[in-house]
MMTF fields as JSON, N, C-alpha, C and O atoms, coordinates in Angstrom:
{
  "mmtfVersion": "1.0.0",
  "mmtfProducer": "UNKNOWN",
  "numBonds": 279,
  "numAtoms": 280,
  "numGroups": 70,
  "numChains": 1,
  "numModels": 1,
  "chainsPerModel": [1],
  "groupsPerChain": [70],
  "chainIdList": ["A"],
  "bondAtomList": [4, 2, 8, 6, 12, 10, 16, 14, 20, 18, 24, 22, 28, 26, 32, 30, 36, 34, 40, 38, 44, 42, 48, 46, 52, 50, 56, 54, 60, 58, 64, 62, 68, 66, 72, 70, 76, 74, 80, 78, 84, 82, 88, 86, 92, 90, 96, 94, 100, 98, 104, 102, 108, 106, 112, 110, 116, 114, 120, 118, 124, 122, 128, 126, 132, 130, 136, 134, 140, 138, 144, 142, 148, 146, 152, 150, 156, 154, 160, 158, 164, 162, 168, 166, 172, 170, 176, 174, 180, 178, 184, 182, 188, 186, 192, 190, 196, 194, 200, 198, 204, 202, 208, 206, 212, 210, 216, 214, 220, 218, 224, 222, 228, 226, 232, 230, 236, 234, 240, 238, 244, 242, 248, 246, 252, 250, 256, 254, 260, 258, 264, 262, 268, 266, 272, 270, 276, 274],
  "bondOrderList": [1, 1, 1, 1, 1, 1, 1, 1, 1, 1, 1, 1, 1, 1, 1, 1, 1, 1, 1, 1, 1, 1, 1, 1, 1, 1, 1, 1, 1, 1, 1, 1, 1, 1, 1, 1, 1, 1, 1, 1, 1, 1, 1, 1, 1, 1, 1, 1, 1, 1, 1, 1, 1, 1, 1, 1, 1, 1, 1, 1, 1, 1, 1, 1, 1, 1, 1, 1, 1],
  "groupList": [{"groupName": "MET", "atomNameList": ["N", "CA", "C", "O"], "elementList": ["N", "C", "C", "O"], "formalChargeList": [0, 0, 0, 0], "bondAtomList": [1, 0, 2, 1, 3, 2], "bondOrderList": [1, 1, 2], "singleLetterCode": "M", "chemCompType": "L-PEPTIDE LINKING"}, {"groupName": "ASP", "atomNameList": ["N", "CA", "C", "O"], "elementList": ["N", "C", "C", "O"], "formalChargeList": [0, 0, 0, 0], "bondAtomList": [1, 0, 2, 1, 3, 2], "bondOrderList": [1, 1, 2], "singleLetterCode": "D", "chemCompType": "L-PEPTIDE LINKING"}, {"groupName": "ALA", "atomNameList": ["N", "CA", "C", "O"], "elementList": ["N", "C", "C", "O"], "formalChargeList": [0, 0, 0, 0], "bondAtomList": [1, 0, 2, 1, 3, 2], "bondOrderList": [1, 1, 2], "singleLetterCode": "A", "chemCompType": "L-PEPTIDE LINKING"}, {"groupName": "ASN", "atomNameList": ["N", "CA", "C", "O"], "elementList": ["N", "C", "C", "O"], "formalChargeList": [0, 0, 0, 0], "bondAtomList": [1, 0, 2, 1, 3, 2], "bondOrderList": [1, 1, 2], "singleLetterCode": "N", "chemCompType": "L-PEPTIDE LINKING"}, {"groupName": "ILE", "atomNameList": ["N", "CA", "C", "O"], "elementList": ["N", "C", "C", "O"], "formalChargeList": [0, 0, 0, 0], "bondAtomList": [1, 0, 2, 1, 3, 2], "bondOrderList": [1, 1, 2], "singleLetterCode": "I", "chemCompType": "L-PEPTIDE LINKING"}, {"groupName": "VAL", "atomNameList": ["N", "CA", "C", "O"], "elementList": ["N", "C", "C", "O"], "formalChargeList": [0, 0, 0, 0], "bondAtomList": [1, 0, 2, 1, 3, 2], "bondOrderList": [1, 1, 2], "singleLetterCode": "V", "chemCompType": "L-PEPTIDE LINKING"}, {"groupName": "THR", "atomNameList": ["N", "CA", "C", "O"], "elementList": ["N", "C", "C", "O"], "formalChargeList": [0, 0, 0, 0], "bondAtomList": [1, 0, 2, 1, 3, 2], "bondOrderList": [1, 1, 2], "singleLetterCode": "T", "chemCompType": "L-PEPTIDE LINKING"}, {"groupName": "SER", "atomNameList": ["N", "CA", "C", "O"], "elementList": ["N", "C", "C", "O"], "formalChargeList": [0, 0, 0, 0], "bondAtomList": [1, 0, 2, 1, 3, 2], "bondOrderList": [1, 1, 2], "singleLetterCode": "S", "chemCompType": "L-PEPTIDE LINKING"}, {"groupName": "ARG", "atomNameList": ["N", "CA", "C", "O"], "elementList": ["N", "C", "C", "O"], "formalChargeList": [0, 0, 0, 0], "bondAtomList": [1, 0, 2, 1, 3, 2], "bondOrderList": [1, 1, 2], "singleLetterCode": "R", "chemCompType": "L-PEPTIDE LINKING"}, {"groupName": "LYS", "atomNameList": ["N", "CA", "C", "O"], "elementList": ["N", "C", "C", "O"], "formalChargeList": [0, 0, 0, 0], "bondAtomList": [1, 0, 2, 1, 3, 2], "bondOrderList": [1, 1, 2], "singleLetterCode": "K", "chemCompType": "L-PEPTIDE LINKING"}, {"groupName": "GLU", "atomNameList": ["N", "CA", "C", "O"], "elementList": ["N", "C", "C", "O"], "formalChargeList": [0, 0, 0, 0], "bondAtomList": [1, 0, 2, 1, 3, 2], "bondOrderList": [1, 1, 2], "singleLetterCode": "E", "chemCompType": "L-PEPTIDE LINKING"}, {"groupName": "PHE", "atomNameList": ["N", "CA", "C", "O"], "elementList": ["N", "C", "C", "O"], "formalChargeList": [0, 0, 0, 0], "bondAtomList": [1, 0, 2, 1, 3, 2], "bondOrderList": [1, 1, 2], "singleLetterCode": "F", "chemCompType": "L-PEPTIDE LINKING"}, {"groupName": "CYS", "atomNameList": ["N", "CA", "C", "O"], "elementList": ["N", "C", "C", "O"], "formalChargeList": [0, 0, 0, 0], "bondAtomList": [1, 0, 2, 1, 3, 2], "bondOrderList": [1, 1, 2], "singleLetterCode": "C", "chemCompType": "L-PEPTIDE LINKING"}, {"groupName": "LEU", "atomNameList": ["N", "CA", "C", "O"], "elementList": ["N", "C", "C", "O"], "formalChargeList": [0, 0, 0, 0], "bondAtomList": [1, 0, 2, 1, 3, 2], "bondOrderList": [1, 1, 2], "singleLetterCode": "L", "chemCompType": "L-PEPTIDE LINKING"}, {"groupName": "TYR", "atomNameList": ["N", "CA", "C", "O"], "elementList": ["N", "C", "C", "O"], "formalChargeList": [0, 0, 0, 0], "bondAtomList": [1, 0, 2, 1, 3, 2], "bondOrderList": [1, 1, 2], "singleLetterCode": "Y", "chemCompType": "L-PEPTIDE LINKING"}, {"groupName": "TRP", "atomNameList": ["N", "CA", "C", "O"], "elementList": ["N", "C", "C", "O"], "formalChargeList": [0, 0, 0, 0], "bondAtomList": [1, 0, 2, 1, 3, 2], "bondOrderList": [1, 1, 2], "singleLetterCode": "W", "chemCompType": "L-PEPTIDE LINKING"}, {"groupName": "HIS", "atomNameList": ["N", "CA", "C", "O"], "elementList": ["N", "C", "C", "O"], "formalChargeList": [0, 0, 0, 0], "bondAtomList": [1, 0, 2, 1, 3, 2], "bondOrderList": [1, 1, 2], "singleLetterCode": "H", "chemCompType": "L-PEPTIDE LINKING"}, {"groupName": "PRO", "atomNameList": ["N", "CA", "C", "O"], "elementList": ["N", "C", "C", "O"], "formalChargeList": [0, 0, 0, 0], "bondAtomList": [1, 0, 2, 1, 3, 2], "bondOrderList": [1, 1, 2], "singleLetterCode": "P", "chemCompType": "L-PEPTIDE LINKING"}, {"groupName": "GLN", "atomNameList": ["N", "CA", "C", "O"], "elementList": ["N", "C", "C", "O"], "formalChargeList": [0, 0, 0, 0], "bondAtomList": [1, 0, 2, 1, 3, 2], "bondOrderList": [1, 1, 2], "singleLetterCode": "Q", "chemCompType": "L-PEPTIDE LINKING"}, {"groupName": "GLY", "atomNameList": ["N", "CA", "C", "O"], "elementList": ["N", "C", "C", "O"], "formalChargeList": [0, 0, 0, 0], "bondAtomList": [1, 0, 2, 1, 3, 2], "bondOrderList": [1, 1, 2], "singleLetterCode": "G", "chemCompType": "PEPTIDE LINKING"}],
  "groupTypeList": [0, 1, 2, 3, 4, 5, 1, 6, 6, 4, 6, 7, 8, 9, 8, 9, 8, 10, 9, 11, 9, 9, 4, 4, 9, 4, 2, 7, 2, 12, 5, 13, 14, 0, 4, 0, 7, 5, 5, 2, 15, 14, 16, 3, 8, 16, 11, 2, 9, 10, 17, 6, 16, 3, 15, 10, 13, 10, 18, 8, 7, 16, 13, 3, 8, 13, 4, 8, 19, 7],
  "groupIdList": [1, 2, 3, 4, 5, 6, 7, 8, 9, 10, 11, 12, 13, 14, 15, 16, 17, 18, 19, 20, 21, 22, 23, 24, 25, 26, 27, 28, 29, 30, 31, 32, 33, 34, 35, 36, 37, 38, 39, 40, 41, 42, 43, 44, 45, 46, 47, 48, 49, 50, 51, 52, 53, 54, 55, 56, 57, 58, 59, 60, 61, 62, 63, 64, 65, 66, 67, 68, 69, 70],
  "secStructList": [7, 7, 2, 2, 2, 2, 2, 2, 2, 2, 2, 2, 2, 2, 2, 2, 2, 2, 2, 2, 2, 2, 2, 2, 2, 2, 2, 2, 2, 2, 2, 2, 2, 2, 2, 2, 2, 2, 2, 2, 2, 2, 2, 2, 2, 2, 1, 7, 7, 1, 7, 1, 1, 7, 2, 2, 2, 2, 2, 2, 2, 2, 2, 2, 2, 2, 2, 2, 6, 7],
  "xCoordList": [31.891, 33.261, 34.187, 33.841, 35.333, 36.345, 36.977, 37.21, 37.25, 37.835, 39.214, 39.602, 39.944, 41.29, 41.242, 42.088, 40.271, 40.111, 39.761, 40.284, 38.883, 38.49, 39.695, 39.9, 40.488, 41.686, 42.67, 43.272, 42.833, 43.741, 43.248, 44.042, 41.954, 41.383, 41.573, 41.949, 41.321, 41.487, 42.946, 43.257, 43.841, 45.273, 45.716, 46.503, 45.211, 45.547, 45.064, 45.782, 43.86, 43.328, 44.167, 44.446, 44.566, 45.398, 46.733, 47.212, 47.334, 48.61, 48.452, 49.287, 47.391, 47.139, 46.926, 47.441, 46.162, 45.898, 47.191, 47.425, 48.026, 49.303, 50.236, 50.926, 50.247, 51.069, 50.579, 51.384, 49.259, 48.682, 49.033, 49.363, 48.962, 49.317, 50.781, 51.118, 51.646, 53.073, 53.317, 54.112, 52.638, 52.77, 52.282, 52.914, 51.176, 50.635, 51.621, 51.826, 52.236, 53.218, 54.419, 54.892, 54.912, 56.062, 55.699, 56.473, 54.533, 54.096, 53.909, 54.275, 53.349, 53.159, 54.499, 54.65, 55.461, 56.788, 57.445, 58.092, 57.282, 57.849, 57.204, 57.898, 55.898, 55.195, 55.619, 55.858, 55.714, 56.143, 57.557, 57.832, 58.455, 59.827, 59.849, 60.603, 59.024, 58.984, 58.447, 58.965, 57.426, 56.867, 57.91, 58.072, 58.615, 59.641, 60.773, 61.32, 61.116, 62.162, 61.752, 62.555, 60.51, 60.011, 59.966, 60.34, 59.524, 59.471, 60.879, 61.092, 61.828, 63.218, 63.798, 64.472, 63.542, 64.021, 63.42, 64.134, 62.108, 61.428, 61.985, 62.227, 62.187, 62.708, 64.106, 64.388, 64.972, 66.337, 66.371, 67.246, 65.449, 65.46, 64.798, 65.264, 63.73, 62.91, 62.963, 62.516, 63.489, 63.527, 64.882, 65.922, 64.858, 66.11, 66.821, 66.203, 68.113, 68.897, 69.602, 70.052, 69.692, 70.36, 69.364, 68.396, 69.581, 68.687, 68.752, 69.781, 67.636, 67.604, 68.353, 68.801, 68.494, 69.216, 70.424, 70.404, 71.454, 72.613, 72.424, 72.831, 71.804, 71.429, 72.646, 72.581, 73.729, 74.925, 75.462, 75.827, 75.514, 75.981, 75.038, 75.49, 73.749, 72.782, 72.889, 72.767, 73.11, 73.243, 74.489, 74.429, 75.597, 76.827, 76.635, 77.066, 75.995, 75.75, 74.873, 75.143, 73.85, 72.95, 73.691, 73.544, 74.484, 75.261, 76.26, 76.449, 76.898, 77.837, 77.121, 77.661, 75.941, 75.175, 74.799, 74.839, 74.435, 74.076, 75.291, 75.196, 76.421, 77.641, 78.194, 78.558, 78.257, 78.855, 77.875, 78.29, 76.616, 75.625, 75.245, 74.658, 75.546, 75.179, 74.181, 73.751],
  "yCoordList": [63.346, 63.077, 63.173, 62.86, 63.606, 63.738, 62.363, 61.613, 62.028, 60.722, 60.545, 59.427, 61.611, 61.554, 61.145, 60.375, 61.646, 61.293, 59.815, 59.134, 59.315, 57.906, 57.022, 56.017, 57.39, 56.613, 56.603, 55.57, 57.723, 57.831, 56.959, 56.282, 56.977, 56.163, 54.683, 53.929, 54.26, 52.851, 52.444, 51.367, 53.305, 53.025, 52.93, 52.056, 53.827, 53.815, 52.521, 51.924, 52.094, 50.832, 49.644, 48.739, 49.648, 48.558, 48.502, 47.425, 49.676, 49.711, 49.188, 48.422, 49.599, 49.135, 47.618, 46.918, 47.124, 45.695, 44.918, 43.885, 45.419, 44.756, 44.787, 43.81, 45.915, 46.023, 45.042, 44.388, 44.937, 43.998, 42.556, 41.76, 42.219, 40.871, 40.574, 39.465, 41.552, 41.371, 41.135, 40.273, 41.893, 41.722, 40.342, 39.689, 39.89, 38.561, 37.48, 36.515, 37.621, 36.637, 36.574, 35.488, 37.732, 37.766, 37.156, 36.378, 37.503, 36.954, 35.44, 34.709, 34.973, 33.533, 32.811, 31.725, 33.404, 32.802, 32.726, 31.731, 33.769, 33.765, 32.684, 31.965, 32.572, 31.548, 30.156, 29.28, 29.945, 28.656, 28.318, 27.178, 29.304, 29.106, 28.715, 27.825, 29.377, 29.052, 27.639, 26.907, 27.257, 25.908, 24.868, 23.857, 25.112, 24.171, 24.07, 22.99, 25.181, 25.179, 24.355, 23.592, 24.509, 23.744, 22.256, 21.43, 21.906, 20.492, 19.904, 18.782, 20.632, 20.152, 19.995, 19.006, 20.959, 20.867, 19.655, 18.9, 19.463, 18.337, 17.018, 16.098, 16.924, 15.697, 15.394, 14.261, 16.391, 16.188, 15.846, 15.102, 16.367, 16.172, 14.863, 14.227, 14.448, 13.36, 12.049, 11.025, 12.044, 10.805, 10.141, 10.794, 8.826, 8.081, 8.028, 7.818, 8.222, 8.217, 6.886, 6.596, 6.098, 4.806, 3.704, 3.94, 2.521, 1.415, 1.123, 1.329, 0.643, 0.368, -0.913, -1.078, -1.815, -3.07, -3.156, -2.688, -3.758, -4.052, -5.49, -6.44, -5.629, -6.954, -7.844, -9.049, -7.282, -8.089, -8.688, -9.863, -7.905, -8.392, -9.452, -10.462, -9.233, -10.223, -11.524, -12.606, -11.432, -12.623, -13.419, -14.643, -12.741, -13.429, -14.086, -15.22, -13.387, -13.94, -15.186, -16.186, -15.133, -16.278, -17.47, -18.605, -17.2, -18.288, -18.882, -20.098, -18.054, -18.565, -19.457, -20.488, -19.077, -19.896, -21.229, -22.272, -21.191, -22.447, -23.355, -24.567, -22.773, -23.568, -24.123, -25.297, -23.29, -23.705, -24.396, -24.989, -24.331, -25.073, -24.461, -25.153, -23.222, -22.636, -21.505, -20.885],
  "zCoordList": [169.237, 169.626, 168.43, 167.291, 168.748, 167.712, 167.457, 168.405, 166.221, 165.869, 166.481, 166.818, 166.625, 167.187, 168.663, 169.118, 169.403, 170.823, 170.962, 171.844, 170.098, 170.119, 169.84, 170.52, 168.849, 168.523, 169.693, 169.987, 170.348, 171.488, 172.639, 173.293, 172.885, 173.959, 173.68, 174.577, 172.46, 172.084, 172.198, 172.707, 171.726, 171.801, 173.258, 173.618, 174.085, 175.506, 176.165, 176.967, 175.829, 176.37, 175.916, 176.702, 174.651, 174.131, 174.858, 175.213, 175.078, 175.796, 177.218, 177.701, 177.879, 179.246, 179.263, 180.135, 178.288, 178.199, 177.96, 178.587, 177.051, 176.753, 177.968, 178.258, 178.668, 179.876, 180.935, 181.598, 181.095, 182.053, 181.695, 182.574, 180.407, 179.962, 180.258, 180.673, 180.048, 180.314, 181.805, 182.178, 182.647, 184.099, 184.514, 185.345, 183.951, 184.266, 183.842, 184.579, 182.672, 182.204, 183.141, 183.475, 183.565, 184.467, 185.815, 186.373, 186.338, 187.618, 187.519, 188.44, 186.421, 186.228, 186.16, 186.718, 185.485, 185.392, 186.767, 187.093, 187.569, 188.925, 189.791, 190.509, 189.723, 190.501, 190.046, 190.877, 188.751, 188.223, 188.69, 189.063, 188.671, 189.134, 190.611, 191.007, 191.426, 192.855, 193.077, 193.919, 192.34, 192.472, 192.071, 192.753, 190.97, 190.526, 191.556, 191.777, 192.173, 193.192, 194.408, 194.945, 194.838, 195.986, 195.653, 196.486, 194.471, 194.071, 194.016, 194.474, 193.472, 193.41, 194.808, 195.091, 195.682, 197.063, 197.759, 198.419, 197.616, 198.26, 197.745, 198.525, 196.445, 195.856, 196.395, 196.786, 196.418, 196.906, 198.388, 198.829, 199.146, 200.597, 201.025, 201.97, 200.356, 200.872, 200.104, 200.622, 198.9, 198.152, 198.312, 198.225, 198.549, 198.707, 197.357, 196.314, 197.408, 196.174, 195.945, 194.837, 196.975, 196.864, 197.188, 197.912, 196.671, 197.013, 198.512, 199.156, 199.049, 200.484, 200.827, 201.961, 199.873, 200.102, 199.18, 198.042, 199.702, 198.869, 198.39, 199.059, 197.227, 196.739, 196.497, 196.737, 196.036, 195.776, 197.078, 197.11, 198.133, 199.427, 199.985, 200.525, 199.861, 200.337, 199.543, 200.116, 198.251, 197.416, 197.819, 197.94, 198.024, 198.453, 199.802, 200.01, 200.717, 202.048, 201.956, 202.622, 201.153, 200.993, 200.37, 200.822, 199.334, 198.715, 199.692, 199.715, 200.495, 201.492, 202.518, 202.922, 202.93, 203.875, 203.232, 203.885, 201.954, 201.286, 201.117, 201.31, 200.761, 200.527, 201.83, 201.903, 202.852, 204.112, 205.045, 206.041, 204.752, 205.505, 206.841, 207.673, 207.076, 208.37, 208.173, 209.146]
}
């Protein structure tokens, strides 16, 4: 075999490998972006953003009941 052909084959394999790695990185970034989008959507849709109780109102009501006796 000619040394030039061997060098060309190795270079071609390296280019293919680098191109494949680049495609994998882009695909991984896209998948990660989609997962993050779904998690953000789920969080915004399903998690309560405000407390379930208004503690200040309940405290005032309780104090009023204690003071007024009813």
